[in-house]
VOBA-1610 file (N, C-alpha, C; in pm, whole numbers, padded with zeros to 5 digits, always signed):
BEGIN
Met-05063-05280+03689Met-05137-05135+03678Met-05109-05068+03547Glu-05216-04989+03501Glu-05215-04923+03386Glu-05108-04814+03360Arg-05045-04816+03255Arg-04917-04714+03200Arg-04992-04603+03216Ile-04941-04488+03254Ile-05011-04352+03241Ile-04930-04288+03114Arg-05022-04221+03049Arg-04969-04132+02911Arg-04968-04005+02973Val-04839-03957+02951Val-04775-03832+03002Val-04720-03740+02907Gly-04726-03610+02906Gly-04676-03506+02827Gly-04600-03414+02927Val-04496-03374+02836Val-04413-03251+02916Val-04434-03083+02849Val-04469-03010+02909Val-04485-02878+02864Val-04367-02787+02899Gly-04304-02757+02804Gly-04157-02670+02839Gly-04029-02765+02828Val-03967-02743+02744Val-03849-02840+02718Val-03693-02742+02711Gly-03678-02648+02836Gly-03574-02599+02853Gly-03483-02684+02931His-03383-02652+02999His-03297-02717+03071His-03351-02800+03167Leu-03449-02764+03255Leu-03490-02874+03331Leu-03597-02946+03273Gly-03676-02894+03164Gly-03777-02972+03114Gly-03724-03090+03008Glu-03600-03064+02968Glu-03535-03168+02891Glu-03525-03299+02994His-03447-03265+03117His-03433-03365+03208His-03583-03458+03248His-03680-03368+03266His-03816-03416+03275His-03839-03523+03137Thr-03835-03480+03049Thr-03830-03551+02928Thr-03769-03675+02913Arg-03643-03653+02946Arg-03573-03784+02952Arg-03597-03905+03038Ile-03639-03844+03157Ile-03657-03947+03283Ile-03813-04013+03258Leu-03890-03928+03202Leu-04015-04017+03156Leu-04028-04074+03070Ser-03896-04065+02952Ser-03897-04153+02838Ser-03831-04312+02896Gln-03810-04286+03023Gln-03740-04423+03087Gln-03820-04501+03182Ile-03910-04426+03239Ile-03995-04493+03353Ile-04085-04596+03297Pro-04091-04709+03355Pro-04180-04818+03303Pro-04301-04797+03307Asp-04340-04742+03414Asp-04496-04709+03418Asp-04536-04597+03369Ala-04464-04516+03256Ala-04530-04403+03206Ala-04487-04436+03035Ile-04606-04378+02977Ile-04590-04361+02818Ile-04563-04209+02799Leu-04441-04164+02738Leu-04421-04049+02704Leu-04478-04017+02571Ile-04579-03943+02569Ile-04666-03928+02439Ile-04601-03792+02340Gly-04552-03718+02420Gly-04493-03604+02353Gly-04469-03466+02447Ile-04409-03395+02360Ile-04395-03263+02432Ile-04458-03147+02367Asn-04462-03029+02435Asn-04519-02910+02382Asn-04430-02793+02438Asp-04391-02696+02349Asp-04293-02572+02362Asp-04323-02472+02273Ile-04322-02340+02328Ile-04339-02245+02240Ile-04248-02209+02127Asp-04132-02263+02158Asp-04004-02264+02050Asp-04028-02402+01976Ala-04065-02378+01858Ala-04095-02515+01752Ala-03955-02569+01712Glu-03878-02468+01708Glu-03720-02542+01672Glu-03669-02628+01806Lys-03699-02584+01895Lys-03636-02659+02005Lys-03727-02764+02027Gly-03853-02748+02019Gly-03944-02861+02047Gly-03930-02978+01965Asn-03904-02950+01818Asn-03876-03060+01726Asn-03764-03132+01749Arg-03651-03055+01790Arg-03517-03083+01820Arg-03521-03186+01930Thr-03596-03159+02029Thr-03600-03254+02149Thr-03702-03374+02127Ala-03802-03331+02024Ala-03885-03489+02026Ala-03819-03567+01921Gln-03725-03502+01830Gln-03632-03611+01765Gln-03536-03717+01842Lys-03470-03613+01950Lys-03367-03673+02032Lys-03453-03801+02095Tyr-03560-03805+02167Tyr-03616-03892+02225Tyr-03730-03970+02147Asn-03723-03947+02030Asn-03815-04017+01922Asn-03982-04018+01987Ile-04012-03897+02008Ile-04138-03892+02046Ile-04200-03796+01982Arg-04338-03704+01988Arg-04385-03624+01891Arg-04402-03483+01945Tyr-04377-03378+01880Tyr-04379-03262+01919Tyr-04515-03204+01884Phe-04608-03148+01990Phe-04712-03084+01974Phe-04696-02941+01947Glu-04752-02864+01865Glu-04723-02709+01847Glu-04819-02645+01949Lys-04968-02733+01957Lys-05066-02683+02030Lys-05076-02768+02173Leu-05087-02699+02273Leu-05093-02776+02434Leu-05222-02841+02409Asp-05343-02774+02342Asp-05475-02852+02361Asp-05464-02976+02290Asp-05355-03011+02204Asp-05360-03118+02105Asp-05280-03226+02219Leu-05198-03195+02285Leu-05108-03267+02362Leu-05220-03321+02464Leu-05309-03238+02522Leu-05418-03259+02635Leu-05487-03379+02595Lys-05530-03375+02480Lys-05609-03462+02409Lys-05602-03629+02413Glu-05433-03622+02428Glu-05379-03760+02417Glu-05303-03800+02553Thr-05321-03741+02642Thr-05237-03756+02774Thr-05332-03790+02890Asp-05288-03850+02991Asp-05344-03848+03141Asp-05295-03725+03222Ala-05160-03717+03199Ala-05085-03630+03294Ala-04992-03553+03243Ile-04975-03439+03296Ile-04846-03368+03227Ile-04736-03306+03334Ser-04640-03306+03311Ser-04529-03229+03389Ser-04512-03086+03308Leu-04513-02988+03390Leu-04540-02853+03378Leu-04403-02795+03398Val-04293-02762+03302Val-04170-02693+03347Val-04145-02572+03265Val-04224-02466+03293Val-04202-02346+03224Val-04186-02253+03320Pro-04131-02118+03282Pro-04133-01988+03359Pro-04228-01979+03483Thr-04196-01940+03587Thr-04293-01914+03695Thr-04443-01795+03655Thr-04394-01725+03556Thr-04490-01635+03544Thr-04600-01699+03433Val-04559-01795+03383Val-04700-01866+03290Val-04724-01982+03375His-04719-02020+03485His-04738-02143+03562His-04892-02128+03584Tyr-04946-02043+03611Tyr-05098-02014+03676Tyr-05182-02032+03537Pro-05172-01971+03418Pro-05258-01993+03310Pro-05223-02117+03245Leu-05136-02184+03240Leu-05115-02329+03171Leu-05165-02422+03278Ala-05133-02417+03393Ala-05180-02507+03489Ala-05342-02513+03490Leu-05388-02393+03494Leu-05558-02374+03499Leu-05608-02416+03371Met-05518-02438+03235Met-05595-02492+03138Met-05564-02646+03161Ile-05459-02697+03190Ile-05436-02829+03213Ile-05539-02896+03306Leu-05562-02847+03427Leu-05657-02870+03517Leu-05796-02868+03491Glu-05843-02768+03397Glu-05976-02787+03348Glu-06011-02894+03272Arg-05909-02933+03209Arg-05940-03069+03127Arg-05928-03169+03199Gly-05907-03182+03340Gly-05915-03293+03425Gly-05784-03369+03408Lys-05708-03290+03383Lys-05544-03385+03394Lys-05491-03365+03512Asp-05378-03475+03544Asp-05316-03475+03665Asp-05166-03405+03631Leu-05122-03317+03740Leu-05031-03222+03701Leu-04923-03225+03810Leu-04793-03243+03756Leu-04690-03193+03829Leu-04630-03053+03793Ile-04604-02964+03880Ile-04562-02843+03851Ile-04459-02776+03934Glu-04345-02768+03841Glu-04238-02680+03926Glu-04257-02576+04041Lys-04194-02567+04110Lys-04175-02459+04205Lys-04144-02350+04148Pro-04170-02229+04207Pro-04283-02234+04295Pro-04425-02223+04227Ile-04513-02286+04307Ile-04635-02336+04266Ile-04702-02202+04125Thr-04686-02102+04179Thr-04759-01986+04089Thr-04678-01871+04163Glu-04728-01746+04095Glu-04682-01596+04138Glu-04750-01565+04258Thr-04876-01601+04291Thr-04954-01537+04383Thr-05008-01655+04480Val-05055-01626+04588Val-05131-01738+04683Val-05269-01748+04616Gly-05321-01643+04593Gly-05452-01659+04530Gly-05431-01765+04407Gln-05355-01742+04319Gln-05367-01816+04210Gln-05321-01962+04255Ala-05234-01985+04360Ala-05215-02137+04402Ala-05331-02198+04449Glu-05410-02097+04554Glu-05546-02133+04610Glu-05647-02184+04496Glu-05636-02128+04404Glu-05741-02155+04260Glu-05690-02281+04227Leu-05572-02299+04190Leu-05535-02429+04142Leu-05588-02557+04229Ile-05545-02512+04364Ile-05586-02640+04430Ile-05732-02681+04461Arg-05826-02584+04438Arg-05952-02587+04450Arg-06018-02666+04321Leu-05924-02611+04207Leu-05995-02664+04076Leu-05939-02830+04062Ala-05804-02839+04119Ala-05766-02989+04117Ala-05859-03083+04234Gln-05903-03029+04338Gln-06016-03103+04429Gln-06134-03140+04339Asn-06171-03013+04274Asn-06326-03044+04205Asn-06302-03147+04103Lys-06184-03133+04015Lys-06169-03246+03905Lys-06098-03373+03950Asp-06086-03372+04098Asp-06024-03517+04139Asp-05881-03542+04061Ser-05820-03437+04047Ser-05672-03432+03984Ser-05583-03457+04082Ile-05479-03511+04073Ile-05338-03506+04153Ile-05264-03368+04107Leu-05221-03311+04212Leu-05149-03173+04192Leu-05041-03204+04288Gln-04905-03209+04212Gln-04800-03227+04285Gln-04729-03102+04244Val-04612-03074+04349Val-04549-02936+04346Val-04384-02986+04352Gly-04330-02955+04257Gly-04186-02987+04249Gly-04060-02951+04333His-04114-02970+04453His-03981-02938+04554His-03901-03067+04584Ile-03804-03032+04509Ile-03699-03153+04466Ile-03659-03213+04610Glu-03617-03113+04685Glu-03519-03145+04814Glu-03607-03250+04914Arg-03734-03264+04887Arg-03822-03374+04971Arg-03769-03503+04935Phe-03690-03518+04811Phe-03680-03648+04768Phe-03507-03660+04800Asn-03426-03548+04861Asn-03295-03569+04874Asn-03274-03689+04980Pro-03179-03774+04957Pro-03170-03907+05042Pro-03137-03853+05189Ala-03062-03738+05207Ala-03025-03684+05320Ala-03143-03672+05420Phe-03245-03591+05345Phe-03353-03563+05416Phe-03452-03681+05453Leu-03470-03752+05351Leu-03544-03887+05370Leu-03489-03971+05493Ser-03332-03955+05523Ser-03284-04040+05623Ser-03367-04025+05756Leu-03385-03902+05759Leu-03442-03845+05896Leu-03576-03896+05945Glu-03640-03991+05866Glu-03776-04005+05871Glu-03791-04098+06018Lys-03702-04190+06032Lys-03692-04291+06169Lys-03681-04214+06291Tyr-03620-04052+06286Tyr-03589-04008+06400Tyr-03701-03914+06456Gln-03795-03895+06356Gln-03909-03799+06375Gln-03867-03672+06441Pro-03797-03581+06362Pro-03724-03490+06447Pro-03855-03366+06487Glu-03809-03296+06594Glu-03910-03176+06663Glu-03823-03094+06693Pro-03746-03004+06577Pro-03670-02895+06613Pro-03717-02792+06663Arg-03629-02720+06755Arg-03650-02599+06827Arg-03588-02492+06781Phe-03475-02517+06696Phe-03402-02421+06635Phe-03343-02472+06522Ile-03362-02393+06399Ile-03291-02447+06255Ile-03219-02325+06189Glu-03102-02382+06129Glu-03022-02296+06066Glu-03008-02339+05953Ser-03009-02265+05822Ser-03000-02337+05684Ser-02929-02246+05615His-02862-02312+05527His-02767-02223+05434His-02775-02248+05282Arg-02807-02173+05197Arg-02831-02259+05037Arg-02754-02120+04964Leu-02638-02151+04928Leu-02542-02084+04857Leu-02540-02127+04720Ala-02528-02042+04616Ala-02489-02082+04470Ala-02402-01984+04398Gln-02331-02031+04310Gln-02269-01927+04221Gln-02379-01853+04146Phe-02330-01739+04077Phe-02431-01668+04003Phe-02450-01731+03842Asn-02595-01751+03806Asn-02630-01810+03719Asn-02748-01720+03650Pro-02741-01680+03521Pro-02858-01600+03486Pro-02994-01674+03471Arg-02969-01804+03461Arg-03099-01873+03436Arg-03148-01883+03599Gly-03276-01847+03626Gly-03349-01857+03721Gly-03366-01697+03787Thr-03291-01604+03732Thr-03303-01473+03785Thr-03429-01397+03768Asp-03492-01444+03680Asp-03668-01403+03679Asp-03719-01396+03809Val-03689-01434+03891Val-03739-01438+04051Val-03649-01402+04143Ala-03670-01346+04245Ala-03593-01329+04351Ala-03537-01448+04412Val-03396-01453+04486Val-03316-01586+04524Val-03406-01630+04628Ile-03539-01578+04703Ile-03610-01613+04810Ile-03708-01733+04714Leu-03735-01689+04608Leu-03836-01787+04522Leu-03774-01881+04434Asp-03636-01862+04425Asp-03570-01949+04321Asp-03468-02046+04426Leu-03417-02006+04517Leu-03329-02085+04616Leu-03390-02117+04746Met-03434-02022+04821Met-03470-02031+04968Met-03595-02114+04991Ile-03681-02110+04878Ile-03803-02163+04887Ile-03801-02326+04907His-03686-02366+04853His-03659-02514+04884His-03644-02532+05027Asp-03557-02451+05097Asp-03561-02467+05247Asp-03681-02435+05337Leu-03758-02338+05282Leu-03865-02314+05339Leu-03992-02419+05340Asp-03974-02482+05245Asp-04053-02626+05217Asp-04043-02701+05333Leu-03911-02724+05316Leu-03853-02848+05415Leu-03878-02796+05581Ile-03831-02694+05578Ile-03866-02613+05730Ile-04013-02640+05774Leu-04107-02611+05688Leu-04254-02612+05723Leu-04294-02752+05728Asn-04235-02856+05643Asn-04267-02991+05675Asn-04216-03048+05789Leu-04115-02974+05866Leu-04057-03050+05961Leu-04111-02973+06084Val-04139-02835+06085Val-04205-02795+06203Val-04340-02792+06222Lys-04416-02807+06130Lys-04537-02810+06133Lys-04635-02722+06233Ser-04614-02620+06217Ser-04669-02494+06312Ser-04674-02375+06219Pro-04777-02303+06264Pro-04815-02175+06180Pro-04702-02089+06218Ile-04649-02001+06100Ile-04559-01895+06118Ile-04625-01770+06213Lys-04538-01724+06328Lys-04583-01637+06405Lys-04537-01500+06361Gln-04409-01479+06322Gln-04340-01348+06290Gln-04200-01385+06203Ile-04191-01285+06090Ile-04080-01319+06009Ile-04013-01174+06029Glu-03871-01189+05997Glu-03794-01061+05987Glu-03682-01092+05877Ala-03660-01015+05823Ala-03587-01039+05664Ala-03514-00936+05618Val-03394-00941+05554Val-03328-00854+05493Val-03262-00894+05366Gly-03276-00829+05242Gly-03223-00882+05120Gly-03141-00775+05041Val-03054-00821+04967Val-03008-00728+04878Val-03004-00759+04739Ala-03045-00666+04635Ala-02992-00692+04500Ala-02881-00660+04443Val-02769-00729+04421Val-02660-00714+04380Val-02608-00694+04221Ile-02681-00818+04169Ile-02635-00793+04012Ile-02779-00814+03934Ala-02884-00903+03977Ala-03015-00885+03896Ala-03096-00759+03978Glu-03220-00766+03928Glu-03304-00643+03953Glu-03371-00690+04108Ser-03402-00810+04112Ser-03468-00860+04256Ser-03334-00932+04350Glu-03372-00960+04465Glu-03259-00997+04586Glu-03196-01092+04530Asp-03083-01090+04542Asp-02977-01201+04516Asp-02906-01266+04624Ile-02939-01208+04736Ile-02898-01266+04886Ile-02999-01205+04974Cys-03048-01324+05055Cys-03145-01276+05171Cys-03126-01356+05284Asn-03134-01307+05413Asn-03149-01363+05530Asn-03303-01350+05581Ala-03353-01453+05644Ala-03464-01435+05724Ala-03457-01513+05834Arg-03572-01477+05922Arg-03578-01534+06072Arg-03706-01559+06107Leu-03754-01673+06115Leu-03883-01703+06113Leu-03929-01781+06256Thr-04037-01717+06323Thr-04068-01745+06452Thr-04201-01828+06422Phe-04206-01949+06481Phe-04315-02044+06474Phe-04408-02021+06612Glu-04525-02067+06594Glu-04621-02029+06730Glu-04581-02144+06843Asn-04523-02266+06789Asn-04486-02346+06897Asn-04323-02314+06961Gly-04277-02187+06918Gly-04168-02139+06989Gly-04050-02190+06899Cys-04047-02239+06791Cys-03931-02292+06689Cys-03873-02173+06615Val-03759-02140+06626Val-03710-02055+06546Val-03622-02085+06420Ala-03644-02058+06305Ala-03534-02072+06196Ala-03468-01954+06133Asn-03352-01964+06100Asn-03266-01884+06059Asn-03226-01901+05926Val-03274-01864+05821Val-03273-01889+05676Val-03173-01838+05596Thr-03065-01838+05509Thr-02972-01786+05434Thr-03003-01832+05302Ala-03004-01756+05191Ala-02997-01809+05036Ala-02922-01691+04963Ser-02823-01744+04877Ser-02734-01640+04818Ser-02711-01702+04676Arg-02713-01624+04554Arg-02695-01693+04422Arg-02548-01611+04374Ile-02483-01558+04466Ile-02371-01464+04438Ile-02255-01529+04519Ser-02247-01648+04550Ser-02148-01715+04646Ser-02019-01742+04564Ala-01927-01750+04625Ala-01764-01806+04570Ala-01779-01954+04559Arg-01874-02026+04651Arg-01881-02156+04631Arg-02012-02223+04658Ala-02067-02328+04607Ala-02198-02369+04637Ala-02215-02451+04768Leu-02309-02427+04843Leu-02334-02473+04974Leu-02444-02507+05007Arg-02513-02628+05044Arg-02658-02655+05080Arg-02660-02728+05226Lys-02691-02680+05312Lys-02648-02743+05445Lys-02775-02682+05534Met-02828-02765+05627Met-02909-02748+05740Met-02893-02806+05872Arg-02890-02715+05975Arg-02881-02811+06122Arg-03012-02791+06194Leu-03024-02862+06272Leu-03153-02896+06346Leu-03117-02907+06487Phe-03145-02838+06566Phe-03125-02812+06740Phe-03244-02869+06786Gln-03255-02966+06866Gln-03356-02977+06946Gln-03323-03065+07081Lys-03426-03084+07166Lys-03410-03154+07309Lys-03322-03273+07287Asp-03195-03294+07332Asp-03135-03408+07336Asp-03058-03464+07208Ser-03087-03367+07086Ser-03011-03426+06998Ser-02971-03314+06894Tyr-02907-03311+06791Tyr-02852-03214+06699Tyr-02834-03286+06570Ile-02887-03239+06478Ile-02871-03311+06345Ile-02825-03219+06231Ser-02729-03254+06165Ser-02658-03176+06054Ser-02703-03267+05903Leu-02753-03171+05814Leu-02766-03232+05683Leu-02699-03155+05565Asp-02633-03213+05471Asp-02553-03174+05367Asp-02621-03225+05270Phe-02698-03133+05191Phe-02795-03186+05084Phe-02692-03200+04957Thr-02598-03126+04943Thr-02515-03146+04841Thr-02436-03291+04838Gln-02386-03302+04959Gln-02298-03455+04954Gln-02419-03566+04988Lys-02514-03523+05024Lys-02640-03618+05059Lys-02588-03706+05187Ile-02541-03621+05285Ile-02524-03690+05408Ile-02595-03642+05539Ala-02627-03718+05625Ala-02677-03675+05753Ala-02597-03713+05868Glu-02608-03639+05961Glu-02526-03687+06081Glu-02613-03634+06206Val-02603-03729+06314Val-02715-03716+06405Val-02620-03726+06537Tyr-02626-03648+06627Tyr-02570-03648+06768Tyr-02680-03645+06877Arg-02692-03752+06946Arg-02798-03743+07036Arg-02755-03780+07172Leu-02790-03715+07274Leu-02773-03723+07397Leu-02852-03845+07482Val-02742-03966+07497Val-02854-04077+07562Val-02787-04139+07698Asp-02843-04203+07764Asp-02836-04261+07883Asp-02707-04397+07871Ala-02603-04329+07917Ala-02462-04395+07924Ala-02508-04553+07964Lys-02586-04597+08067Lys-02583-04723+08106Lys-02680-04789+07992Arg-02738-04746+07916Arg-02814-04821+07843Arg-02768-04836+07703Leu-02666-04799+07695Leu-02581-04830+07547Leu-02538-04984+07536Thr-02585-05015+07406Thr-02552-05153+07364Thr-02404-05158+07331Arg-02330-05276+07310Arg-02184-05270+07286Arg-02142-05202+07151Glu-02247-05220+07061Glu-02237-05146+06929Glu-02238-05004+06939Glu-02331-04959+07030Glu-02359-04802+07059Glu-02221-04745+07142Lys-02183-04816+07209Lys-02067-04786+07277Lys-01915-04752+07183Glu-01926-04833+07079Glu-01835-04829+06973Glu-01837-04696+06906Lys-01975-04657+06865Lys-02014-04527+06813Lys-01985-04411+06867Lys-02008-04416+07001Lys-02028-04291+07093Lys-01893-04218+07089Thr-01944-04074+07063Thr-01831-03966+07079Thr-01837-03887+07181Val-01721-03797+07188Val-01744-03667+07296Val-01739-03572+07218Val-01828-03486+07259Val-01848-03321+07224Val-01814-03254+07365Gly-01724-03203+07341Gly-01638-03128+07475Gly-01642-03194+07601Asn-01638-03155+07737Asn-01607-03235+07818Asn-01718-03284+07897Ile-01810-03372+07880Ile-01934-03388+07942Ile-01912-03481+08058Pro-01949-03445+08174Pro-01918-03510+08287Pro-02042-03636+08306Val-01992-03746+08247Val-02098-03850+08240Val-02114-03912+08352Glu-02016-03926+08425Glu-02049-03978+08574Glu-02153-03920+08646Glu-02153-03790+08624Glu-02218-03703+08714Glu-02360-03688+08638Val-02374-03667+08518Val-02508-03664+08449Val-02583-03787+08379Gly-02483-03916+08376Gly-02525-04027+08355Gly-02556-04036+08195Lys-02539-03934+08114Lys-02546-03946+07997Lys-02422-03913+07906Thr-02425-03958+07793Thr-02304-03909+07673Thr-02374-03910+07541Val-02292-03868+07448Val-02349-03824+07317Val-02307-03945+07224Leu-02417-04002+07147Leu-02405-04099+07064Leu-02404-04041+06909Tyr-02309-04061+06846Tyr-02282-04017+06697Tyr-02337-04116+06596Glu-02446-04079+06487Glu-02465-04179+06389Glu-02483-04102+06251Arg-02437-04197+06174Arg-02461-04132+06009Arg-02553-04242+05969Pro-02698-04181+05956Pro-02792-04251+05903Pro-02780-04341+05784Glu-02819-04423+05747Glu-02790-04519+05614Glu-02882-04440+05521Ile-02792-04404+05408Ile-02853-04325+05272Ile-02877-04425+05172Lys-03008-04435+05132Lys-03049-04504+05005Lys-03030-04394+04881Glu-02917-04431+04824Glu-02894-04344+04714Glu-02986-04338+04583Gln-03020-04231+04535Gln-03123-04235+04421Gln-03115-04064+04357Asp-03129-04098+04230Asp-03156-03968+04155Asp-03288-03884+04213Met-03258-03764+04261Met-03376-03685+04321Met-03493-03669+04210Leu-03456-03625+04105Leu-03539-03574+04001Leu-03618-03721+03973Thr-03555-03818+03920Thr-03607-03939+03874Thr-03702-03992+04007Ala-03683-03973+04113Ala-03773-04019+04244Ala-03869-03934+04253Glu-03855-03803+04214Glu-03988-03683+04222Glu-04073-03733+04119Ile-04040-03757+04001Ile-04112-03777+03884Ile-04207-03923+03884Gly-04125-04042+03964Gly-04161-04153+03970Gly-04268-04150+04081Ser-04234-04088+04181Ser-04349-04059+04285Ser-04476-03986+04211Phe-04488-03904+04145Phe-04578-03859+04062Phe-04666-03956+04009Ile-04583-04037+03906Ile-04653-04120+03849Ile-04733-04246+03938His-04663-04279+04042His-04740-04362+04120His-04838-04297+04179Ser-04858-04175+04225Ser-04973-04106+04272Ser-05080-04117+04182Val-05044-04082+04062Val-05149-04077+03953Val-05208-04217+03951Gln-05135-04310+03939Gln-05178-04477+03925Gln-05275-04493+04034Thr-05237-04468+04162Thr-05307-04527+04294Thr-05399-04416+04348Arg-05372-04315+04292Arg-05478-04199+04339Arg-05434-04156+04503Val-05328-04189+04549Val-05283-04130+04697Val-05236-04020+04641Pro-05224-03934+04771Pro-05214-03771+04745Pro-05048-03796+04749Pro-05001-03711+04680Pro-04857-03680+04641Pro-04780-03638+04772Gln-04656-03698+04744Gln-04568-03639+04868Gln-04566-03498+04882Val-04577-03426+04787Val-04581-03268+04788Val-04677-03206+04739Thr-04804-03187+04818Thr-04934-03162+04767Thr-04941-03012+04700Gly-05045-02951+04668Gly-05049-02816+04596Gly-05057-02736+04734Glu-05123-02821+04841Glu-05137-02710+04971Glu-04984-02684+05034Asp-04896-02812+05002Asp-04759-02782+05067Asp-04677-02647+04966Gly-04709-02655+04843Gly-04637-02576+04763Gly-04707-02404+04797Lys-04824-02432+04811Lys-04897-02291+04868Lys-04824-02234+04969Lys-04818-02313+05079Lys-04756-02268+05212Lys-04613-02226+05188Ala-04532-02296+05125Ala-04396-02246+05086Ala-04395-02113+05013Leu-04495-02105+04901Leu-04499-01973+04835Leu-04544-01865+04929Glu-04624-01891+05019Glu-04689-01779+05103Glu-04559-01748+05189Ala-04490-01815+05258Ala-04374-01797+05356Ala-04273-01708+05264Ala-04253-01753+05139Ala-04160-01667+05054Ala-04193-01521+05006Leu-04310-01525+04992Leu-04368-01391+04991Leu-04363-01322+05086Leu-04421-01353+05188Leu-04380-01261+05326Leu-04250-01250+05346Ile-04159-01334+05323Ile-03992-01279+05359Ile-03959-01163+05240Lys-04000-01182+05123Lys-03980-01091+05023Lys-04045-00943+05062Glu-04163-00956+05112Glu-04243-00823+05160Glu-04151-00760+05283Lys-04099-00842+05390Lys-04038-00808+05476Lys-03914-00734+05457Ala-03859-00800+05343Ala-03698-00756+05300Ala-03725-00643+05233Glu-03830-00601+05184Glu-03860-00483+05088Glu-03883-00365+05174Glu-03958-00405+05319Glu-03975-00315+05412Glu-03837-00268+05495His-03789-00361+05509His-03646-00316+05549His-03531-00247+05462Lys-03562-00240+05337Lys-03498-00184+05245Lys-03516-00019+05243Asn-03662-00017+05246Asn-03715+00105+05254Asn-03708+00180+05385Arg-03705+00110+05493Arg-03648+00189+05608Arg-03505+00225+05620Ser-03414+00141+05520Ser-03295+00173+05557Ser-03259+00301+05428Leu-03327+00322+05346Leu-03315+00417+05255Leu-03384+00570+05305Lys-03452+00543+05405Lys-03516+00686+05465Lys-03399+00765+05522Pro-03408+00908+05488Pro-03298+01008+05532Pro-03319+00996+05717
//
């Protein structure tokens, strides 16, 4: 397959990681980078032995695809320019500032027959990928994504910075429209929410309780799924998945009998069932490398990306609704 000529726009903390990985992917030819900070751009270009393009238009003339790693506030105008030139695009999350902007980018990508992938990196977390064989259908989800305070990323609320990761995963798992949202958020250090809790009710009856904080004493990224006959625990930091399944005790294989565990005092003789504990096999991989590699593969084969522009729009839409509900709650609380 033909190698893809690619460029990186924005070489801040995350953008340099994109640059490093693209310089190592065999199916990609890293043509160069663009950044508004010429000193940083030239320094990064020298480090990876590539070219620094002062003008984005010049970089677009020599590339097939772009990895856009800039602040969310400039996602839309830069993505619009890239897609209008018919280039394939990997854009970091959140896709844009508004749903309308996201819809316009999606339409433009479709009209230009361009690949549009959104950087929701947790889709490539080995713990999440290990669930594929279980085909989960959760009825209740509880997620916690907590981080210590870091000024980087505070240009947006914690809902759009951290919570949106879990919103994308939840929407991918539930596959049902949101019926109702309740939310509360608090700005402690930054001007926007630093901590938020939201409760999402879906039309299929599933409920998700989602908490995100960037002022925690310790980092935590966990999600628990409850469904008929099983419970699944995911640790995204440790990249571990644990599955507890209620199974017919008489049908257990010898190997499964050795794995079974006891949760409380289940009267196996009466109900004929027991709990089987499993740790799905985890295929270790660097998540960002997997995400970028997946993008390059989509560009080469023209198959839809693993995280589409529509996926990015849905996660953004949910995040903005939560932000709106949190603001409404705050205003009600301030009333005398």
